[in-house]
PARONU-738206 format. One record per atom (N, C-alpha, C): atom name; residue in three letters; x, y, z. Coordinates in Angstrom, 2 decimals. Layout:
REM residues N
{at:CA&aa:ala&c1:X&c2:Y&c3:Z}
...
//
This chain:
REM residues 79
{at:N&aa:met&c1:177.29&c2:111.77&c3:-123.71}
{at:CA&aa:met&c1:177.90&c2:110.49&c3:-123.79}
{at:C&aa:met&c1:176.87&c2:109.36&c3:-123.84}
{at:N&aa:thr&c1:177.06&c2:108.44&c3:-124.69}
{at:CA&aa:thr&c1:175.97&c2:107.27&c3:-124.88}
{at:C&aa:thr&c1:176.67&c2:106.02&c3:-124.66}
{at:N&aa:gly&c1:175.82&c2:104.98&c3:-124.38}
{at:CA&aa:gly&c1:176.37&c2:103.73&c3:-124.26}
{at:C&aa:gly&c1:176.40&c2:103.22&c3:-122.67}
{at:N&aa:arg&c1:177.27&c2:102.46&c3:-122.25}
{at:CA&aa:arg&c1:177.36&c2:101.86&c3:-121.05}
{at:C&aa:arg&c1:177.56&c2:102.64&c3:-120.06}
{at:N&aa:trp&c1:178.15&c2:103.93&c3:-120.16}
{at:CA&aa:trp&c1:178.69&c2:104.78&c3:-118.96}
{at:C&aa:trp&c1:177.70&c2:106.00&c3:-118.93}
{at:N&aa:ala&c1:176.70&c2:106.06&c3:-119.98}
{at:CA&aa:ala&c1:176.00&c2:107.35&c3:-119.88}
{at:C&aa:ala&c1:175.25&c2:107.41&c3:-118.47}
{at:N&aa:gly&c1:175.21&c2:108.56&c3:-118.03}
{at:CA&aa:gly&c1:174.63&c2:108.85&c3:-116.94}
{at:C&aa:gly&c1:175.45&c2:108.48&c3:-115.52}
{at:N&aa:thr&c1:176.59&c2:108.21&c3:-115.60}
{at:CA&aa:thr&c1:177.35&c2:107.63&c3:-114.35}
{at:C&aa:thr&c1:178.23&c2:108.69&c3:-114.14}
{at:N&aa:ala&c1:179.15&c2:108.62&c3:-113.05}
{at:CA&aa:ala&c1:180.16&c2:109.42&c3:-112.78}
{at:C&aa:ala&c1:181.00&c2:109.66&c3:-113.61}
{at:N&aa:tyr&c1:181.31&c2:108.41&c3:-114.55}
{at:CA&aa:tyr&c1:182.29&c2:108.59&c3:-115.61}
{at:C&aa:tyr&c1:181.90&c2:109.51&c3:-116.68}
{at:N&aa:ala&c1:180.61&c2:109.76&c3:-116.85}
{at:CA&aa:ala&c1:180.23&c2:110.57&c3:-118.03}
{at:C&aa:ala&c1:180.42&c2:111.94&c3:-117.48}
{at:N&aa:ala&c1:180.53&c2:112.17&c3:-116.34}
{at:CA&aa:ala&c1:180.55&c2:113.62&c3:-115.70}
{at:C&aa:ala&c1:181.87&c2:114.29&c3:-115.68}
{at:N&aa:ala&c1:182.82&c2:113.30&c3:-115.89}
{at:CA&aa:ala&c1:184.34&c2:114.04&c3:-115.72}
{at:C&aa:ala&c1:184.45&c2:114.81&c3:-116.82}
{at:N&aa:arg&c1:185.30&c2:115.87&c3:-116.48}
{at:CA&aa:arg&c1:185.82&c2:117.00&c3:-117.58}
{at:C&aa:arg&c1:186.90&c2:116.44&c3:-118.37}
{at:N&aa:pro&c1:186.85&c2:116.93&c3:-119.60}
{at:CA&aa:pro&c1:188.21&c2:116.46&c3:-120.31}
{at:C&aa:pro&c1:189.37&c2:117.14&c3:-119.68}
{at:N&aa:ala&c1:190.37&c2:116.44&c3:-119.93}
{at:CA&aa:ala&c1:191.76&c2:117.01&c3:-119.51}
{at:C&aa:ala&c1:192.11&c2:118.07&c3:-120.39}
{at:N&aa:thr&c1:192.90&c2:119.15&c3:-119.89}
{at:CA&aa:thr&c1:193.35&c2:120.34&c3:-120.59}
{at:C&aa:thr&c1:194.84&c2:120.42&c3:-120.33}
{at:N&aa:leu&c1:195.40&c2:120.92&c3:-121.47}
{at:CA&aa:leu&c1:196.76&c2:121.09&c3:-121.23}
{at:C&aa:leu&c1:197.09&c2:122.79&c3:-120.93}
{at:N&aa:cys&c1:197.68&c2:122.78&c3:-119.57}
{at:CA&aa:cys&c1:197.66&c2:124.08&c3:-119.09}
{at:C&aa:cys&c1:199.13&c2:124.17&c3:-118.29}
{at:N&aa:ala&c1:199.95&c2:125.02&c3:-118.69}
{at:CA&aa:ala&c1:201.05&c2:125.23&c3:-117.85}
{at:C&aa:ala&c1:200.84&c2:126.08&c3:-116.52}
{at:N&aa:his&c1:199.80&c2:126.42&c3:-116.33}
{at:CA&aa:his&c1:199.30&c2:127.22&c3:-115.19}
{at:C&aa:his&c1:200.15&c2:128.64&c3:-115.11}
{at:N&aa:ser&c1:200.64&c2:129.26&c3:-116.25}
{at:CA&aa:ser&c1:201.20&c2:130.47&c3:-116.30}
{at:C&aa:ser&c1:200.41&c2:131.71&c3:-116.37}
{at:N&aa:ala&c1:199.22&c2:131.57&c3:-116.29}
{at:CA&aa:ala&c1:198.51&c2:132.72&c3:-116.10}
{at:C&aa:ala&c1:198.27&c2:133.22&c3:-114.78}
{at:N&aa:gly&c1:198.64&c2:132.73&c3:-113.78}
{at:CA&aa:gly&c1:198.69&c2:133.03&c3:-112.30}
{at:C&aa:gly&c1:197.78&c2:132.27&c3:-111.43}
{at:N&aa:trp&c1:197.94&c2:132.42&c3:-110.19}
{at:CA&aa:trp&c1:197.23&c2:131.81&c3:-109.34}
{at:C&aa:trp&c1:196.54&c2:132.88&c3:-108.30}
{at:N&aa:thr&c1:195.46&c2:132.35&c3:-108.19}
{at:CA&aa:thr&c1:194.39&c2:133.24&c3:-107.02}
{at:C&aa:thr&c1:194.61&c2:132.29&c3:-105.79}
{at:N&aa:arg&c1:195.08&c2:133.03&c3:-104.63}
{at:CA&aa:arg&c1:195.22&c2:132.26&c3:-103.55}
{at:C&aa:arg&c1:194.26&c2:132.69&c3:-102.14}
{at:N&aa:ser&c1:193.50&c2:131.89&c3:-101.70}
{at:CA&aa:ser&c1:192.55&c2:132.42&c3:-100.69}
{at:C&aa:ser&c1:192.02&c2:131.12&c3:-99.78}
{at:N&aa:gly&c1:191.98&c2:131.07&c3:-98.64}
{at:CA&aa:gly&c1:191.63&c2:129.89&c3:-97.79}
{at:C&aa:gly&c1:192.34&c2:128.74&c3:-97.76}
{at:N&aa:gly&c1:193.61&c2:128.91&c3:-97.87}
{at:CA&aa:gly&c1:194.27&c2:127.46&c3:-98.13}
{at:C&aa:gly&c1:194.30&c2:126.80&c3:-99.38}
{at:N&aa:glu&c1:193.71&c2:127.57&c3:-100.28}
{at:CA&aa:glu&c1:193.78&c2:126.86&c3:-101.81}
{at:C&aa:glu&c1:194.37&c2:127.93&c3:-102.73}
{at:N&aa:ala&c1:194.81&c2:127.32&c3:-103.76}
{at:CA&aa:ala&c1:195.41&c2:128.30&c3:-104.80}
{at:C&aa:ala&c1:194.54&c2:127.47&c3:-106.14}
{at:N&aa:his&c1:194.15&c2:128.76&c3:-107.07}
{at:CA&aa:his&c1:193.40&c2:128.51&c3:-108.22}
{at:C&aa:his&c1:194.09&c2:128.81&c3:-109.35}
{at:N&aa:cys&c1:194.21&c2:128.02&c3:-110.43}
{at:CA&aa:cys&c1:194.90&c2:128.65&c3:-111.73}
{at:C&aa:cys&c1:193.70&c2:129.59&c3:-112.26}
{at:N&aa:asp&c1:194.37&c2:130.61&c3:-112.72}
{at:CA&aa:asp&c1:193.39&c2:131.54&c3:-113.28}
{at:C&aa:asp&c1:192.92&c2:131.26&c3:-114.67}
{at:N&aa:arg&c1:193.79&c2:130.38&c3:-115.41}
{at:CA&aa:arg&c1:193.31&c2:129.85&c3:-116.66}
{at:C&aa:arg&c1:192.29&c2:128.62&c3:-116.73}
{at:N&aa:cys&c1:192.73&c2:127.51&c3:-116.04}
{at:CA&aa:cys&c1:192.00&c2:126.57&c3:-116.14}
{at:C&aa:cys&c1:191.20&c2:126.06&c3:-114.86}
{at:N&aa:gly&c1:191.31&c2:126.59&c3:-113.99}
{at:CA&aa:gly&c1:190.77&c2:126.49&c3:-112.73}
{at:C&aa:gly&c1:191.20&c2:125.33&c3:-111.84}
{at:N&aa:val&c1:192.15&c2:124.89&c3:-112.14}
{at:CA&aa:val&c1:192.70&c2:123.49&c3:-111.37}
{at:C&aa:val&c1:192.99&c2:124.27&c3:-109.95}
{at:N&aa:arg&c1:192.86&c2:123.46&c3:-108.94}
{at:CA&aa:arg&c1:192.95&c2:124.04&c3:-107.56}
{at:C&aa:arg&c1:194.06&c2:123.08&c3:-106.72}
{at:N&aa:arg&c1:194.92&c2:123.63&c3:-105.91}
{at:CA&aa:arg&c1:195.75&c2:123.09&c3:-105.19}
{at:C&aa:arg&c1:195.84&c2:123.66&c3:-103.83}
{at:N&aa:phe&c1:195.82&c2:122.68&c3:-102.76}
{at:CA&aa:phe&c1:195.84&c2:123.18&c3:-101.37}
{at:C&aa:phe&c1:197.16&c2:123.40&c3:-100.94}
{at:N&aa:thr&c1:197.00&c2:124.40&c3:-100.30}
{at:CA&aa:thr&c1:198.49&c2:125.17&c3:-99.97}
{at:C&aa:thr&c1:198.73&c2:125.09&c3:-98.23}
{at:N&aa:asp&c1:197.77&c2:124.90&c3:-97.52}
{at:CA&aa:asp&c1:197.92&c2:125.10&c3:-96.10}
{at:C&aa:asp&c1:197.62&c2:123.83&c3:-95.47}
{at:N&aa:tyr&c1:198.52&c2:122.85&c3:-95.69}
{at:CA&aa:tyr&c1:198.38&c2:121.76&c3:-94.99}
{at:C&aa:tyr&c1:199.76&c2:121.00&c3:-94.59}
{at:N&aa:gly&c1:199.94&c2:120.25&c3:-93.69}
{at:CA&aa:gly&c1:201.19&c2:119.68&c3:-93.34}
{at:C&aa:gly&c1:200.95&c2:118.11&c3:-93.07}
{at:N&aa:ala&c1:202.15&c2:117.37&c3:-92.77}
{at:CA&aa:ala&c1:202.11&c2:116.01&c3:-92.44}
{at:C&aa:ala&c1:201.34&c2:115.80&c3:-91.34}
{at:N&aa:val&c1:200.39&c2:114.82&c3:-91.15}
{at:CA&aa:val&c1:199.61&c2:114.55&c3:-90.00}
{at:C&aa:val&c1:200.28&c2:113.23&c3:-89.27}
{at:N&aa:arg&c1:200.56&c2:113.41&c3:-88.09}
{at:CA&aa:arg&c1:201.10&c2:112.70&c3:-87.23}
{at:C&aa:arg&c1:200.34&c2:112.08&c3:-85.94}
{at:N&aa:pro&c1:199.67&c2:110.88&c3:-86.03}
{at:CA&aa:pro&c1:199.04&c2:110.94&c3:-84.64}
{at:C&aa:pro&c1:199.86&c2:111.00&c3:-83.53}
{at:N&aa:ala&c1:199.11&c2:111.36&c3:-82.26}
{at:CA&aa:ala&c1:199.84&c2:111.57&c3:-81.22}
{at:C&aa:ala&c1:200.19&c2:110.05&c3:-80.84}
{at:N&aa:gly&c1:201.32&c2:110.18&c3:-80.17}
{at:CA&aa:gly&c1:202.06&c2:108.75&c3:-79.48}
{at:C&aa:gly&c1:203.13&c2:108.20&c3:-80.48}
{at:N&aa:leu&c1:203.10&c2:108.70&c3:-81.56}
{at:CA&aa:leu&c1:204.32&c2:108.01&c3:-82.47}
{at:C&aa:leu&c1:205.56&c2:108.71&c3:-82.18}
{at:N&aa:pro&c1:206.54&c2:107.93&c3:-82.30}
{at:CA&aa:pro&c1:207.93&c2:108.45&c3:-82.08}
{at:C&aa:pro&c1:208.18&c2:109.63&c3:-83.06}
{at:N&aa:his&c1:208.95&c2:110.68&c3:-82.66}
{at:CA&aa:his&c1:209.56&c2:111.54&c3:-83.54}
{at:C&aa:his&c1:210.49&c2:111.14&c3:-84.34}
{at:N&aa:ala&c1:210.50&c2:111.76&c3:-85.59}
{at:CA&aa:ala&c1:211.46&c2:111.35&c3:-86.84}
{at:C&aa:ala&c1:212.84&c2:111.65&c3:-86.30}
{at:N&aa:ile&c1:213.71&c2:110.78&c3:-86.34}
{at:CA&aa:ile&c1:215.05&c2:110.92&c3:-86.14}
{at:C&aa:ile&c1:215.99&c2:111.31&c3:-87.18}
{at:N&aa:val&c1:216.70&c2:112.19&c3:-87.42}
{at:CA&aa:val&c1:217.47&c2:112.63&c3:-88.47}
{at:C&aa:val&c1:218.92&c2:112.25&c3:-87.91}
{at:N&aa:pro&c1:219.77&c2:111.35&c3:-88.71}
{at:CA&aa:pro&c1:220.96&c2:110.99&c3:-88.27}
{at:C&aa:pro&c1:222.02&c2:112.26&c3:-88.53}
{at:N&aa:ser&c1:223.03&c2:112.42&c3:-87.65}
{at:CA&aa:ser&c1:223.93&c2:113.39&c3:-87.86}
{at:C&aa:ser&c1:224.97&c2:112.99&c3:-89.08}
{at:N&aa:pro&c1:225.53&c2:114.12&c3:-89.79}
{at:CA&aa:pro&c1:226.17&c2:113.85&c3:-90.91}
{at:C&aa:pro&c1:227.30&c2:112.93&c3:-90.53}
{at:N&aa:arg&c1:228.00&c2:112.92&c3:-89.46}
{at:CA&aa:arg&c1:229.10&c2:111.84&c3:-88.92}
{at:C&aa:arg&c1:228.78&c2:110.52&c3:-89.06}
{at:N&aa:glu&c1:227.45&c2:110.22&c3:-88.68}
{at:CA&aa:glu&c1:226.89&c2:108.79&c3:-88.68}
{at:C&aa:glu&c1:227.01&c2:108.02&c3:-89.80}
{at:N&aa:pro&c1:226.58&c2:108.75&c3:-91.15}
{at:CA&aa:pro&c1:226.94&c2:107.76&c3:-92.21}
{at:C&aa:pro&c1:228.22&c2:107.40&c3:-92.63}
{at:N&aa:glu&c1:229.01&c2:108.46&c3:-92.46}
{at:CA&aa:glu&c1:230.61&c2:108.15&c3:-92.66}
{at:C&aa:glu&c1:231.15&c2:107.19&c3:-91.77}
{at:N&aa:ala&c1:230.75&c2:107.10&c3:-90.60}
{at:CA&aa:ala&c1:231.22&c2:105.92&c3:-89.69}
{at:C&aa:ala&c1:230.68&c2:104.49&c3:-90.27}
{at:N&aa:ala&c1:229.32&c2:104.69&c3:-90.69}
{at:CA&aa:ala&c1:228.69&c2:103.34&c3:-91.20}
{at:C&aa:ala&c1:229.55&c2:102.78&c3:-92.41}
{at:N&aa:asp&c1:230.05&c2:103.90&c3:-93.17}
{at:CA&aa:asp&c1:230.69&c2:103.55&c3:-94.44}
{at:C&aa:asp&c1:232.04&c2:102.89&c3:-94.03}
{at:N&aa:arg&c1:232.86&c2:103.53&c3:-93.12}
{at:CA&aa:arg&c1:234.08&c2:103.01&c3:-92.53}
{at:C&aa:arg&c1:233.73&c2:101.48&c3:-92.05}
{at:N&aa:ala&c1:232.90&c2:101.50&c3:-91.33}
{at:CA&aa:ala&c1:232.66&c2:100.12&c3:-90.53}
{at:C&aa:ala&c1:232.40&c2:98.98&c3:-91.77}
{at:N&aa:ala&c1:231.69&c2:99.43&c3:-92.57}
{at:CA&aa:ala&c1:231.13&c2:98.29&c3:-93.75}
{at:C&aa:ala&c1:232.28&c2:98.03&c3:-94.51}
{at:N&aa:ala&c1:233.40&c2:99.23&c3:-94.81}
{at:CA&aa:ala&c1:234.48&c2:98.89&c3:-95.62}
{at:C&aa:ala&c1:235.50&c2:98.09&c3:-94.87}
{at:N&aa:trp&c1:235.50&c2:98.18&c3:-93.34}
{at:CA&aa:trp&c1:236.36&c2:97.30&c3:-92.75}
{at:C&aa:trp&c1:235.85&c2:95.91&c3:-92.55}
{at:N&aa:asn&c1:234.63&c2:95.65&c3:-92.46}
{at:CA&aa:asn&c1:234.02&c2:94.42&c3:-92.39}
{at:C&aa:asn&c1:234.33&c2:93.77&c3:-93.80}
{at:N&aa:leu&c1:234.39&c2:94.32&c3:-94.98}
{at:CA&aa:leu&c1:234.82&c2:93.85&c3:-96.09}
{at:C&aa:leu&c1:236.16&c2:93.45&c3:-96.13}
{at:N&aa:cys&c1:237.17&c2:94.33&c3:-95.74}
{at:CA&aa:cys&c1:238.45&c2:93.95&c3:-95.88}
{at:C&aa:cys&c1:238.90&c2:92.83&c3:-94.93}
{at:N&aa:thr&c1:238.29&c2:92.88&c3:-93.71}
{at:CA&aa:thr&c1:238.77&c2:91.59&c3:-92.99}
{at:C&aa:thr&c1:237.96&c2:90.43&c3:-93.05}
{at:N&aa:arg&c1:237.11&c2:90.25&c3:-94.05}
{at:CA&aa:arg&c1:236.51&c2:89.01&c3:-94.07}
{at:C&aa:arg&c1:237.38&c2:87.96&c3:-94.74}
{at:N&aa:pro&c1:237.33&c2:86.86&c3:-94.22}
{at:CA&aa:pro&c1:238.51&c2:85.65&c3:-94.66}
{at:C&aa:pro&c1:238.08&c2:85.19&c3:-95.94}
//
């Protein structure tokens, strides 16, 4: 590469390849590598929640229906 970006991190980037990752994956140590192009995916991680945060609350299936009925009632009884 010549010009303004020669010798910088921009010059070191690999060109993008078109790979459907159909050659298979090699898995080890929490990573998976495409056998054709070498792209790597991390497989053994989860959401990180700092201590002290409230737990996620999942509403029951009944609650959305009750909210819909209450909203419809409010619209119907509006002057």
